[in-house]
All heavy atoms as TSV, in Angstrom:
chain	resi	resn	atom	element	x	y	z
A	1	MET	N	N	-20.141	68.274	30.824
A	1	MET	CA	C	-21.103	67.850	31.778
A	1	MET	C	C	-20.388	67.771	33.201
A	1	MET	O	O	-21.133	67.910	34.177
A	1	MET	CB	C	-21.622	66.389	31.481
A	1	MET	CG	C	-22.667	65.918	32.396
A	1	MET	SD	S	-23.673	64.573	31.739
A	1	MET	CE	C	-23.902	63.667	33.179
A	2	SER	N	N	-19.246	67.575	33.200
A	2	SER	CA	C	-18.534	67.685	34.607
A	2	SER	C	C	-18.040	68.988	35.108
A	2	SER	O	O	-17.164	69.138	35.886
A	2	SER	CB	C	-17.233	66.663	34.496
A	2	SER	OG	O	-16.460	67.202	33.515
A	3	ASP	N	N	-18.680	70.041	34.466
A	3	ASP	CA	C	-18.374	71.367	34.816
A	3	ASP	C	C	-19.088	71.873	36.165
A	3	ASP	O	O	-18.723	72.850	36.681
A	3	ASP	CB	C	-18.708	72.242	33.736
A	3	ASP	CG	C	-17.983	72.164	32.446
A	3	ASP	OD1	O	-17.043	71.414	32.442
A	3	ASP	OD2	O	-18.462	72.640	31.279
A	4	PHE	N	N	-19.978	71.025	36.682
A	4	PHE	CA	C	-20.635	71.505	37.883
A	4	PHE	C	C	-20.610	70.295	38.891
A	4	PHE	O	O	-20.420	69.201	38.439
A	4	PHE	CB	C	-22.099	71.861	37.602
A	4	PHE	CG	C	-22.940	70.868	36.712
A	4	PHE	CD1	C	-23.590	69.821	37.421
A	4	PHE	CD2	C	-22.998	70.973	35.414
A	4	PHE	CE1	C	-24.376	68.985	36.662
A	4	PHE	CE2	C	-23.733	70.112	34.631
A	4	PHE	CZ	C	-24.288	69.015	35.246
A	5	ILE	N	N	-20.877	70.645	40.047
A	5	ILE	CA	C	-21.041	69.639	41.273
A	5	ILE	C	C	-22.399	69.486	41.641
A	5	ILE	O	O	-23.153	70.405	41.920
A	5	ILE	CB	C	-20.093	70.080	42.300
A	5	ILE	CG1	C	-18.552	70.224	41.879
A	5	ILE	CG2	C	-20.102	69.140	43.541
A	5	ILE	CD1	C	-17.537	70.767	42.989
A	6	VAL	N	N	-22.822	68.240	41.691
A	6	VAL	CA	C	-24.270	67.894	42.135
A	6	VAL	C	C	-24.127	67.522	43.600
A	6	VAL	O	O	-23.398	66.754	44.074
A	6	VAL	CB	C	-24.830	66.765	41.304
A	6	VAL	CG1	C	-26.253	66.386	41.788
A	6	VAL	CG2	C	-24.804	67.018	39.729
A	7	LYS	N	N	-25.026	68.163	44.415
A	7	LYS	CA	C	-25.055	68.036	45.880
A	7	LYS	C	C	-26.408	67.558	46.308
A	7	LYS	O	O	-27.442	68.024	45.753
A	7	LYS	CB	C	-24.590	69.282	46.605
A	7	LYS	CG	C	-23.147	69.670	46.293
A	7	LYS	CD	C	-22.679	70.835	47.113
A	7	LYS	CE	C	-21.239	71.110	46.835
A	7	LYS	NZ	N	-20.664	72.158	47.801
A	8	ASP	N	N	-26.373	66.791	47.426
A	8	ASP	CA	C	-27.794	66.355	48.022
A	8	ASP	C	C	-28.148	67.512	48.942
A	8	ASP	O	O	-27.699	68.633	49.030
A	8	ASP	CB	C	-27.600	64.987	48.731
A	8	ASP	CG	C	-26.794	65.025	49.959
A	8	ASP	OD1	O	-26.199	66.183	50.344
A	8	ASP	OD2	O	-26.546	64.023	50.595
A	9	SER	N	N	-29.275	67.203	49.595
A	9	SER	CA	C	-29.874	68.156	50.608
A	9	SER	C	C	-28.938	68.606	51.694
A	9	SER	O	O	-29.154	69.700	52.258
A	9	SER	CB	C	-31.151	67.599	51.133
A	9	SER	OG	O	-30.970	66.447	51.881
A	10	ASN	N	N	-28.005	67.767	52.094
A	10	ASN	CA	C	-27.028	68.088	53.084
A	10	ASN	C	C	-25.740	68.758	52.618
A	10	ASN	O	O	-24.846	68.962	53.384
A	10	ASN	CB	C	-26.737	66.772	53.839
A	10	ASN	CG	C	-27.884	66.324	54.714
A	10	ASN	OD1	O	-28.838	67.034	55.079
A	10	ASN	ND2	N	-28.046	65.007	54.908
A	11	GLY	N	N	-25.558	68.835	51.319
A	11	GLY	CA	C	-24.378	69.488	50.731
A	11	GLY	C	C	-23.232	68.416	50.350
A	11	GLY	O	O	-22.221	68.797	50.063
A	12	ASN	N	N	-23.656	67.065	50.442
A	12	ASN	CA	C	-22.726	66.111	50.079
A	12	ASN	C	C	-22.715	65.921	48.572
A	12	ASN	O	O	-23.667	65.911	47.903
A	12	ASN	CB	C	-23.051	64.648	50.674
A	12	ASN	CG	C	-22.986	64.721	52.146
A	12	ASN	OD1	O	-22.075	65.285	52.757
A	12	ASN	ND2	N	-24.027	64.176	52.830
A	13	GLN	N	N	-21.461	65.732	47.940
A	13	GLN	CA	C	-21.349	65.556	46.472
A	13	GLN	C	C	-21.950	64.253	46.077
A	13	GLN	O	O	-21.656	63.199	46.661
A	13	GLN	CB	C	-19.923	65.748	46.135
A	13	GLN	CG	C	-19.710	65.715	44.539
A	13	GLN	CD	C	-18.360	65.985	44.195
A	13	GLN	OE1	O	-17.642	66.434	44.952
A	13	GLN	NE2	N	-18.046	65.702	42.905
A	14	LEU	N	N	-22.774	64.253	45.020
A	14	LEU	CA	C	-23.282	62.978	44.375
A	14	LEU	C	C	-22.536	62.766	43.116
A	14	LEU	O	O	-22.093	63.562	42.427
A	14	LEU	CB	C	-24.759	63.208	44.101
A	14	LEU	CG	C	-25.632	63.520	45.227
A	14	LEU	CD1	C	-27.131	63.808	44.737
A	14	LEU	CD2	C	-25.729	62.319	46.195
A	15	ASN	N	N	-22.381	61.304	42.807
A	15	ASN	CA	C	-21.762	60.888	41.654
A	15	ASN	C	C	-22.586	59.840	40.941
A	15	ASN	O	O	-23.435	59.239	41.632
A	15	ASN	CB	C	-20.381	60.292	42.013
A	15	ASN	CG	C	-19.416	61.338	42.675
A	15	ASN	OD1	O	-19.131	62.359	42.146
A	15	ASN	ND2	N	-19.047	60.968	43.985
A	16	ASP	N	N	-22.328	59.587	39.715
A	16	ASP	CA	C	-23.056	58.489	39.044
A	16	ASP	C	C	-22.837	57.168	39.881
A	16	ASP	O	O	-21.696	56.851	40.301
A	16	ASP	CB	C	-22.444	58.262	37.664
A	16	ASP	CG	C	-22.974	59.271	36.719
A	16	ASP	OD1	O	-24.052	59.804	36.815
A	16	ASP	OD2	O	-22.360	59.458	35.614
A	17	GLY	N	N	-23.928	56.405	39.982
A	17	GLY	CA	C	-23.837	55.098	40.654
A	17	GLY	C	C	-23.994	55.206	42.135
A	17	GLY	O	O	-24.127	54.151	42.769
A	18	ASP	N	N	-24.123	56.378	42.757
A	18	ASP	CA	C	-24.395	56.511	44.136
A	18	ASP	C	C	-25.817	56.049	44.579
A	18	ASP	O	O	-26.636	55.879	43.775
A	18	ASP	CB	C	-24.306	57.953	44.614
A	18	ASP	CG	C	-22.862	58.419	44.796
A	18	ASP	OD1	O	-21.920	57.564	44.814
A	18	ASP	OD2	O	-22.678	59.672	44.836
A	19	SER	N	N	-25.973	55.638	45.883
A	19	SER	CA	C	-27.224	55.289	46.413
A	19	SER	C	C	-27.663	56.441	47.281
A	19	SER	O	O	-26.866	57.018	47.986
A	19	SER	CB	C	-27.188	54.029	47.259
A	19	SER	OG	O	-26.823	52.938	46.490
A	20	VAL	N	N	-29.021	56.785	47.205
A	20	VAL	CA	C	-29.546	57.878	47.996
A	20	VAL	C	C	-30.811	57.514	48.581
A	20	VAL	O	O	-31.429	56.505	48.222
A	20	VAL	CB	C	-29.832	59.221	47.110
A	20	VAL	CG1	C	-28.473	59.705	46.531
A	20	VAL	CG2	C	-30.721	58.847	45.990
A	21	THR	N	N	-31.238	58.248	49.629
A	21	THR	CA	C	-32.518	58.018	50.341
A	21	THR	C	C	-33.403	59.247	50.168
A	21	THR	O	O	-32.881	60.336	50.291
A	21	THR	CB	C	-32.236	57.759	51.779
A	21	THR	OG1	O	-31.300	56.684	51.923
A	21	THR	CG2	C	-33.524	57.362	52.577
A	22	LEU	N	N	-34.676	59.087	50.037
A	22	LEU	CA	C	-35.656	60.048	50.018
A	22	LEU	C	C	-35.823	60.675	51.321
A	22	LEU	O	O	-35.997	59.976	52.325
A	22	LEU	CB	C	-36.947	59.693	49.368
A	22	LEU	CG	C	-36.914	59.262	47.937
A	22	LEU	CD1	C	-38.388	58.713	47.505
A	22	LEU	CD2	C	-36.452	60.337	46.980
A	23	ILE	N	N	-35.859	61.988	51.477
A	23	ILE	CA	C	-36.099	62.660	52.846
A	23	ILE	C	C	-37.487	63.190	52.870
A	23	ILE	O	O	-37.896	63.658	54.008
A	23	ILE	CB	C	-35.102	63.839	53.022
A	23	ILE	CG1	C	-35.267	64.933	51.992
A	23	ILE	CG2	C	-33.651	63.298	53.093
A	23	ILE	CD1	C	-34.571	66.316	52.359
A	24	LYS	N	N	-38.322	62.960	51.912
A	24	LYS	CA	C	-39.688	63.399	51.929
A	24	LYS	C	C	-40.446	62.503	50.947
A	24	LYS	O	O	-39.966	62.020	50.005
A	24	LYS	CB	C	-39.661	64.879	51.427
A	24	LYS	CG	C	-41.163	65.472	51.279
A	24	LYS	CD	C	-41.061	66.943	50.799
A	24	LYS	CE	C	-42.451	67.399	50.630
A	24	LYS	NZ	N	-42.444	68.783	50.137
A	25	SER	N	N	-41.752	62.167	51.338
A	25	SER	CA	C	-42.549	61.458	50.426
A	25	SER	C	C	-42.928	62.265	49.227
A	25	SER	O	O	-43.322	63.489	49.436
A	25	SER	CB	C	-43.827	60.975	51.187
A	25	SER	OG	O	-43.576	60.086	52.174
A	26	LEU	N	N	-42.915	61.605	48.029
A	26	LEU	CA	C	-43.116	62.380	46.771
A	26	LEU	C	C	-44.127	61.770	45.965
A	26	LEU	O	O	-44.088	60.454	45.838
A	26	LEU	CB	C	-41.772	62.582	45.918
A	26	LEU	CG	C	-40.599	63.242	46.709
A	26	LEU	CD1	C	-39.369	63.039	45.821
A	26	LEU	CD2	C	-40.890	64.685	46.908
A	27	LYS	N	N	-45.130	62.456	45.313
A	27	LYS	CA	C	-46.059	61.872	44.382
A	27	LYS	C	C	-45.379	61.931	42.998
A	27	LYS	O	O	-44.604	62.879	42.707
A	27	LYS	CB	C	-47.291	62.855	44.382
A	27	LYS	CG	C	-48.175	62.721	45.626
A	27	LYS	CD	C	-49.375	63.474	45.504
A	27	LYS	CE	C	-50.165	63.455	46.789
A	27	LYS	NZ	N	-51.376	64.210	46.651
A	28	VAL	N	N	-45.520	60.774	42.279
A	28	VAL	CA	C	-44.965	60.658	41.010
A	28	VAL	C	C	-46.002	61.155	40.019
A	28	VAL	O	O	-47.123	60.630	39.865
A	28	VAL	CB	C	-44.597	59.250	40.727
A	28	VAL	CG1	C	-44.054	59.051	39.309
A	28	VAL	CG2	C	-43.670	58.654	41.791
A	29	LYS	N	N	-45.607	62.225	39.221
A	29	LYS	CA	C	-46.527	62.806	38.226
A	29	LYS	C	C	-46.695	61.677	37.041
A	29	LYS	O	O	-45.699	61.179	36.541
A	29	LYS	CB	C	-45.956	63.984	37.610
A	29	LYS	CG	C	-45.937	65.149	38.503
A	29	LYS	CD	C	-45.392	66.369	37.857
A	29	LYS	CE	C	-45.323	67.675	38.659
A	29	LYS	NZ	N	-44.833	68.797	38.134
A	30	GLY	N	N	-47.926	61.461	36.723
A	30	GLY	CA	C	-48.257	60.514	35.745
A	30	GLY	C	C	-48.078	59.023	36.111
A	30	GLY	O	O	-48.532	58.102	35.312
A	31	GLY	N	N	-47.642	58.682	37.212
A	31	GLY	CA	C	-47.394	57.460	37.742
A	31	GLY	C	C	-48.477	56.914	38.690
A	31	GLY	O	O	-48.751	55.765	38.724
A	32	GLY	N	N	-49.144	57.875	39.258
A	32	GLY	CA	C	-50.255	57.503	40.211
A	32	GLY	C	C	-49.782	56.843	41.523
A	32	GLY	O	O	-50.564	56.256	42.166
A	33	THR	N	N	-48.507	56.924	41.734
A	33	THR	CA	C	-47.984	56.387	42.934
A	33	THR	C	C	-47.336	57.438	43.812
A	33	THR	O	O	-47.052	58.478	43.447
A	33	THR	CB	C	-46.956	55.172	42.687
A	33	THR	OG1	O	-45.839	55.768	41.908
A	33	THR	CG2	C	-47.641	54.145	41.850
A	34	THR	N	N	-46.908	57.015	45.039
A	34	THR	CA	C	-46.150	57.954	45.925
A	34	THR	C	C	-44.952	57.192	46.352
A	34	THR	O	O	-44.994	56.045	46.866
A	34	THR	CB	C	-47.077	58.275	47.173
A	34	THR	OG1	O	-48.190	59.040	46.675
A	34	THR	CG2	C	-46.249	59.216	48.056
A	35	LEU	N	N	-43.736	57.885	46.241
A	35	LEU	CA	C	-42.553	57.315	46.826
A	35	LEU	C	C	-42.441	57.763	48.270
A	35	LEU	O	O	-42.551	58.949	48.574
A	35	LEU	CB	C	-41.332	57.775	46.042
A	35	LEU	CG	C	-41.281	57.484	44.585
A	35	LEU	CD1	C	-40.081	58.047	43.848
A	35	LEU	CD2	C	-41.246	55.996	44.278
A	36	LYS	N	N	-42.311	56.801	49.130
A	36	LYS	CA	C	-42.359	57.045	50.659
A	36	LYS	C	C	-40.999	57.631	51.151
A	36	LYS	O	O	-40.029	57.272	50.564
A	36	LYS	CB	C	-42.677	55.821	51.354
A	36	LYS	CG	C	-43.952	55.202	51.001
A	36	LYS	CD	C	-45.115	55.913	51.604
A	36	LYS	CE	C	-46.423	55.132	51.296
A	36	LYS	NZ	N	-47.581	56.037	51.436
A	37	GLN	N	N	-41.110	58.417	52.178
A	37	GLN	CA	C	-39.845	58.890	52.734
A	37	GLN	C	C	-39.044	57.740	53.207
A	37	GLN	O	O	-39.549	56.681	53.736
A	37	GLN	CB	C	-40.267	59.771	53.984
A	37	GLN	CG	C	-39.003	60.300	54.745
A	37	GLN	CD	C	-39.417	61.196	55.943
A	37	GLN	OE1	O	-40.635	61.614	56.000
A	37	GLN	NE2	N	-38.529	61.481	56.758
A	38	GLY	N	N	-37.657	57.788	53.053
A	38	GLY	CA	C	-36.868	56.598	53.554
A	38	GLY	C	C	-36.627	55.563	52.323
A	38	GLY	O	O	-35.826	54.667	52.587
A	39	THR	N	N	-37.258	55.861	51.212
A	39	THR	CA	C	-36.979	54.817	50.138
A	39	THR	C	C	-35.634	54.959	49.638
A	39	THR	O	O	-35.085	56.054	49.482
A	39	THR	CB	C	-37.989	55.125	48.962
A	39	THR	OG1	O	-39.346	55.036	49.339
A	39	THR	CG2	C	-37.785	54.274	47.635
A	40	LEU	N	N	-34.950	53.747	49.463
A	40	LEU	CA	C	-33.612	53.768	48.912
A	40	LEU	C	C	-33.557	53.633	47.507
A	40	LEU	O	O	-34.196	52.850	46.861
A	40	LEU	CB	C	-32.838	52.527	49.523
A	40	LEU	CG	C	-31.477	52.221	49.011
A	40	LEU	CD1	C	-30.438	53.367	49.434
A	40	LEU	CD2	C	-30.913	50.953	49.503
A	41	VAL	N	N	-32.753	54.645	46.748
A	41	VAL	CA	C	-32.641	54.642	45.367
A	41	VAL	C	C	-31.224	54.330	45.073
A	41	VAL	O	O	-30.407	55.006	45.441
A	41	VAL	CB	C	-33.149	55.926	44.898
A	41	VAL	CG1	C	-32.975	56.049	43.315
A	41	VAL	CG2	C	-34.519	56.324	45.221
A	42	LYS	N	N	-30.967	53.258	44.240
A	42	LYS	CA	C	-29.593	52.770	43.948
A	42	LYS	C	C	-29.276	53.207	42.471
A	42	LYS	O	O	-30.234	53.349	41.747
A	42	LYS	CB	C	-29.512	51.344	43.991
A	42	LYS	CG	C	-29.775	50.806	45.444
A	42	LYS	CD	C	-29.635	49.299	45.515
A	42	LYS	CE	C	-29.830	48.758	46.862
A	42	LYS	NZ	N	-29.734	47.306	47.005
A	43	LYS	N	N	-27.943	53.434	42.274
A	43	LYS	CA	C	-27.472	53.619	40.952
A	43	LYS	C	C	-28.033	54.851	40.349
A	43	LYS	O	O	-28.626	54.801	39.193
A	43	LYS	CB	C	-27.566	52.412	40.062
A	43	LYS	CG	C	-26.828	51.242	40.583
A	43	LYS	CD	C	-26.933	50.106	39.748
A	43	LYS	CE	C	-26.243	48.875	40.228
A	43	LYS	NZ	N	-26.426	47.609	39.469
A	44	ILE	N	N	-27.980	56.025	40.923
A	44	ILE	CA	C	-28.424	57.263	40.291
A	44	ILE	C	C	-27.542	57.664	39.080
A	44	ILE	O	O	-26.382	57.237	39.084
A	44	ILE	CB	C	-28.573	58.512	41.326
A	44	ILE	CG1	C	-27.157	58.819	41.881
A	44	ILE	CG2	C	-29.662	58.163	42.459
A	44	ILE	CD1	C	-27.157	60.102	42.526
A	45	ARG	N	N	-28.094	58.360	38.148
A	45	ARG	CA	C	-27.280	58.945	37.155
A	45	ARG	C	C	-27.417	60.487	37.048
A	45	ARG	O	O	-28.548	60.922	37.170
A	45	ARG	CB	C	-27.714	58.349	35.775
A	45	ARG	CG	C	-27.543	56.842	35.722
A	45	ARG	CD	C	-28.116	56.275	34.383
A	45	ARG	NE	N	-29.599	56.432	34.278
A	45	ARG	CZ	C	-30.453	55.657	34.818
A	45	ARG	NH1	N	-30.166	54.743	35.683
A	45	ARG	NH2	N	-31.764	55.917	34.606
A	46	LEU	N	N	-26.329	61.100	36.914
A	46	LEU	CA	C	-26.356	62.569	36.842
A	46	LEU	C	C	-26.906	63.044	35.503
A	46	LEU	O	O	-26.819	62.436	34.543
A	46	LEU	CB	C	-24.919	63.197	37.081
A	46	LEU	CG	C	-24.240	62.719	38.438
A	46	LEU	CD1	C	-22.913	63.402	38.536
A	46	LEU	CD2	C	-25.141	63.119	39.631
A	47	THR	N	N	-27.507	64.242	35.536
A	47	THR	CA	C	-28.158	64.765	34.293
A	47	THR	C	C	-27.354	66.080	33.924
A	47	THR	O	O	-26.439	66.481	34.615
A	47	THR	CB	C	-29.690	65.013	34.466
A	47	THR	OG1	O	-29.859	66.109	35.463
A	47	THR	CG2	C	-30.427	63.786	34.846
A	48	ASP	N	N	-27.829	66.750	32.889
A	48	ASP	CA	C	-27.288	68.031	32.472
A	48	ASP	C	C	-27.653	69.194	33.453
A	48	ASP	O	O	-27.132	70.222	33.346
A	48	ASP	CB	C	-27.645	68.402	31.078
A	48	ASP	CG	C	-27.052	67.440	30.034
A	48	ASP	OD1	O	-26.123	66.903	30.234
A	48	ASP	OD2	O	-27.676	67.253	28.886
A	49	ASN	N	N	-28.664	68.832	34.369
A	49	ASN	CA	C	-29.043	69.880	35.285
A	49	ASN	C	C	-28.548	69.518	36.678
A	49	ASN	O	O	-28.752	68.411	37.183
A	49	ASN	CB	C	-30.615	69.765	35.379
A	49	ASN	CG	C	-31.222	70.911	36.277
A	49	ASN	OD1	O	-30.424	71.415	37.158
A	49	ASN	ND2	N	-32.483	71.246	36.138
A	50	ASP	N	N	-27.835	70.446	37.361
A	50	ASP	CA	C	-27.174	70.019	38.617
A	50	ASP	C	C	-28.250	69.858	39.709
A	50	ASP	O	O	-27.867	69.589	40.853
A	50	ASP	CB	C	-26.078	70.939	38.927
A	50	ASP	CG	C	-26.554	72.372	39.123
A	50	ASP	OD1	O	-27.728	72.745	38.836
A	50	ASP	OD2	O	-25.807	73.309	39.716
A	51	GLU	N	N	-29.596	70.141	39.458
A	51	GLU	CA	C	-30.609	70.007	40.554
A	51	GLU	C	C	-31.383	68.702	40.356
A	51	GLU	O	O	-32.240	68.603	41.066
A	51	GLU	CB	C	-31.504	71.256	40.601
A	51	GLU	CG	C	-30.673	72.469	40.903
A	51	GLU	CD	C	-31.517	73.840	40.992
A	51	GLU	OE1	O	-32.758	73.694	40.510
A	51	GLU	OE2	O	-31.080	74.738	41.459
A	52	GLU	N	N	-30.959	67.990	39.378
A	52	GLU	CA	C	-31.794	66.721	39.138
A	52	GLU	C	C	-30.986	65.468	38.805
A	52	GLU	O	O	-29.837	65.549	38.327
A	52	GLU	CB	C	-32.716	66.920	37.908
A	52	GLU	CG	C	-33.744	67.964	38.052
A	52	GLU	CD	C	-34.578	68.304	36.830
A	52	GLU	OE1	O	-34.167	67.810	35.664
A	52	GLU	OE2	O	-35.550	68.984	36.905
A	53	VAL	N	N	-31.488	64.345	39.289
A	53	VAL	CA	C	-30.806	63.048	38.953
A	53	VAL	C	C	-31.823	62.011	38.333
A	53	VAL	O	O	-33.003	62.230	38.601
A	53	VAL	CB	C	-30.148	62.398	40.199
A	53	VAL	CG1	C	-29.019	63.243	40.748
A	53	VAL	CG2	C	-31.143	62.132	41.262
A	54	ASP	N	N	-31.374	61.193	37.388
A	54	ASP	CA	C	-32.149	60.173	36.814
A	54	ASP	C	C	-31.956	58.973	37.525
A	54	ASP	O	O	-30.874	58.524	37.910
A	54	ASP	CB	C	-31.732	60.162	35.369
A	54	ASP	CG	C	-32.720	59.317	34.467
A	54	ASP	OD1	O	-33.846	59.231	34.872
A	54	ASP	OD2	O	-32.255	58.672	33.546
A	55	CYS	N	N	-32.955	58.120	37.709
A	55	CYS	CA	C	-32.952	56.797	38.487
A	55	CYS	C	C	-34.140	55.988	38.096
A	55	CYS	O	O	-35.032	56.331	37.406
A	55	CYS	CB	C	-32.819	57.015	39.914
A	55	CYS	SG	S	-34.304	57.886	40.597
A	56	LYS	N	N	-34.093	54.701	38.561
A	56	LYS	CA	C	-35.154	53.735	38.326
A	56	LYS	C	C	-35.633	53.420	39.848
A	56	LYS	O	O	-34.890	53.012	40.594
A	56	LYS	CB	C	-34.708	52.569	37.582
A	56	LYS	CG	C	-34.716	52.813	36.121
A	56	LYS	CD	C	-34.475	51.469	35.351
A	56	LYS	CE	C	-34.679	51.651	33.952
A	56	LYS	NZ	N	-34.617	50.387	33.233
A	57	VAL	N	N	-36.916	53.532	39.866
A	57	VAL	CA	C	-37.633	53.130	41.166
A	57	VAL	C	C	-38.769	52.242	40.792
A	57	VAL	O	O	-39.640	52.769	39.993
A	57	VAL	CB	C	-38.016	54.363	41.952
A	57	VAL	CG1	C	-38.751	53.985	43.305
A	57	VAL	CG2	C	-36.969	55.359	42.324
A	58	ASP	N	N	-38.813	50.969	41.363
A	58	ASP	CA	C	-39.863	50.094	41.083
A	58	ASP	C	C	-40.126	49.935	39.591
A	58	ASP	O	O	-41.318	49.849	38.984
A	58	ASP	CB	C	-41.203	50.595	41.754
A	58	ASP	CG	C	-41.158	50.532	43.263
A	58	ASP	OD1	O	-40.279	49.826	43.876
A	58	ASP	OD2	O	-41.903	51.379	43.880
A	59	GLY	N	N	-39.095	49.893	38.706
A	59	GLY	CA	C	-39.228	49.614	37.428
A	59	GLY	C	C	-39.512	50.899	36.572
A	59	GLY	O	O	-39.521	50.841	35.301
A	60	MET	N	N	-39.780	52.078	37.264
A	60	MET	CA	C	-40.133	53.385	36.569
A	60	MET	C	C	-38.790	54.136	36.456
A	60	MET	O	O	-38.133	54.316	37.383
A	60	MET	CB	C	-41.038	54.156	37.317
A	60	MET	CG	C	-42.467	53.422	37.383
A	60	MET	SD	S	-43.564	54.549	38.285
A	60	MET	CE	C	-42.867	54.572	39.858
A	61	SER	N	N	-38.436	54.697	35.240
A	61	SER	CA	C	-37.339	55.586	35.157
A	61	SER	C	C	-37.982	57.039	35.547
A	61	SER	O	O	-38.783	57.504	34.731
A	61	SER	CB	C	-36.770	55.586	33.661
A	61	SER	OG	O	-35.734	56.381	33.526
A	62	ILE	N	N	-37.448	57.607	36.425
A	62	ILE	CA	C	-37.880	58.934	36.879
A	62	ILE	C	C	-36.683	59.902	37.172
A	62	ILE	O	O	-35.595	59.526	37.298
A	62	ILE	CB	C	-38.809	58.860	38.118
A	62	ILE	CG1	C	-37.955	58.233	39.377
A	62	ILE	CG2	C	-40.026	58.048	37.943
A	62	ILE	CD1	C	-38.709	58.254	40.585
A	63	VAL	N	N	-37.116	61.168	37.212
A	63	VAL	CA	C	-36.087	62.260	37.472
A	63	VAL	C	C	-36.424	62.778	38.907
A	63	VAL	O	O	-37.560	63.054	39.149
A	63	VAL	CB	C	-36.093	63.334	36.464
A	63	VAL	CG1	C	-35.146	64.489	36.875
A	63	VAL	CG2	C	-35.673	62.848	35.083
A	64	LEU	N	N	-35.455	62.769	39.835
A	64	LEU	CA	C	-35.696	63.303	41.146
A	64	LEU	C	C	-34.841	64.513	41.393
A	64	LEU	O	O	-33.797	64.707	40.847
A	64	LEU	CB	C	-35.293	62.315	42.119
A	64	LEU	CG	C	-36.119	60.882	42.295
A	64	LEU	CD1	C	-35.530	60.060	43.237
A	64	LEU	CD2	C	-37.515	61.299	42.627
A	65	ARG	N	N	-35.390	65.468	42.076
A	65	ARG	CA	C	-34.700	66.798	42.455
A	65	ARG	C	C	-33.816	66.465	43.697
A	65	ARG	O	O	-34.141	65.696	44.552
A	65	ARG	CB	C	-35.697	67.872	42.843
A	65	ARG	CG	C	-36.564	68.162	41.608
A	65	ARG	CD	C	-37.174	69.558	41.589
A	65	ARG	NE	N	-36.515	70.583	42.165
A	65	ARG	CZ	C	-35.698	71.524	41.459
A	65	ARG	NH1	N	-35.536	71.372	40.118
A	65	ARG	NH2	N	-35.133	72.541	42.073
A	66	THR	N	N	-32.532	66.949	43.557
A	66	THR	CA	C	-31.569	66.667	44.552
A	66	THR	C	C	-31.905	67.188	45.954
A	66	THR	O	O	-31.392	66.747	47.003
A	66	THR	CB	C	-30.180	67.283	44.191
A	66	THR	OG1	O	-30.260	68.596	43.909
A	66	THR	CG2	C	-29.692	66.597	42.903
A	67	GLU	N	N	-32.792	68.226	45.984
A	67	GLU	CA	C	-33.211	68.739	47.421
A	67	GLU	C	C	-33.955	67.847	48.139
A	67	GLU	O	O	-34.063	67.988	49.402
A	67	GLU	CB	C	-34.004	70.061	47.214
A	67	GLU	CG	C	-35.345	69.843	46.443
A	67	GLU	CD	C	-35.980	71.123	45.995
A	67	GLU	OE1	O	-36.568	71.635	46.812
A	67	GLU	OE2	O	-35.857	71.501	44.893
A	68	PHE	N	N	-34.486	66.714	47.694
A	68	PHE	CA	C	-35.203	65.659	48.352
A	68	PHE	C	C	-34.391	64.525	48.464
A	68	PHE	O	O	-34.958	63.440	48.992
A	68	PHE	CB	C	-36.497	65.323	47.647
A	68	PHE	CG	C	-37.453	66.415	47.320
A	68	PHE	CD1	C	-37.717	66.920	46.031
A	68	PHE	CD2	C	-37.916	67.230	48.465
A	68	PHE	CE1	C	-38.625	67.861	45.829
A	68	PHE	CE2	C	-38.781	68.300	48.163
A	68	PHE	CZ	C	-39.015	68.655	46.860
A	69	LEU	N	N	-33.114	64.471	48.312
A	69	LEU	CA	C	-32.249	63.190	48.363
A	69	LEU	C	C	-31.195	63.412	49.551
A	69	LEU	O	O	-30.679	64.547	49.823
A	69	LEU	CB	C	-31.550	63.006	47.130
A	69	LEU	CG	C	-32.450	62.891	45.896
A	69	LEU	CD1	C	-31.604	62.643	44.634
A	69	LEU	CD2	C	-33.439	61.741	46.125
A	70	LYS	N	N	-30.808	62.312	50.153
A	70	LYS	CA	C	-29.689	62.313	51.043
A	70	LYS	C	C	-28.823	61.135	50.713
A	70	LYS	O	O	-29.222	59.962	50.516
A	70	LYS	CB	C	-30.299	62.061	52.465
A	70	LYS	CG	C	-29.106	62.018	53.581
A	70	LYS	CD	C	-29.682	61.905	54.932
A	70	LYS	CE	C	-30.346	60.440	55.185
A	70	LYS	NZ	N	-30.750	60.291	56.498
A	71	LYS	N	N	-27.521	61.420	50.601
A	71	LYS	CA	C	-26.650	60.368	50.114
A	71	LYS	C	C	-26.350	59.235	51.238
A	71	LYS	O	O	-26.422	59.621	52.462
A	71	LYS	CB	C	-25.238	61.030	49.823
A	71	LYS	CG	C	-24.216	60.124	49.275
A	71	LYS	CD	C	-22.871	60.788	48.911
A	71	LYS	CE	C	-21.942	59.805	48.176
A	71	LYS	NZ	N	-20.745	60.627	47.648
A	72	ARG	N	N	-26.306	57.959	50.847
A	72	ARG	CA	C	-26.122	57.007	51.742
A	72	ARG	C	C	-24.688	56.712	52.113
A	72	ARG	O	O	-23.873	56.844	51.339
A	72	ARG	CB	C	-26.686	55.648	51.128
A	72	ARG	CG	C	-28.179	55.648	51.036
A	72	ARG	CD	C	-28.887	55.302	52.298
A	72	ARG	NE	N	-28.674	53.986	52.677
A	72	ARG	CZ	C	-29.225	53.402	53.661
A	72	ARG	NH1	N	-30.205	53.896	54.235
A	72	ARG	NH2	N	-28.932	52.135	53.942
């Protein structure tokens, strides 16, 4: 799993446990909610895909694409 490097929208390397900020408002599929731009997401977890991270936001476990994230 550590064979690839996960990067945010600015090219900064992301690691397990990092905090990130959303750079765009995103609709949550199946959740009926929208995550607003600027939302802070703490303690991300890397996945097997270098373009996605797993996290919890408002009690929901969701997968976010790294192109919409900025490292804090």
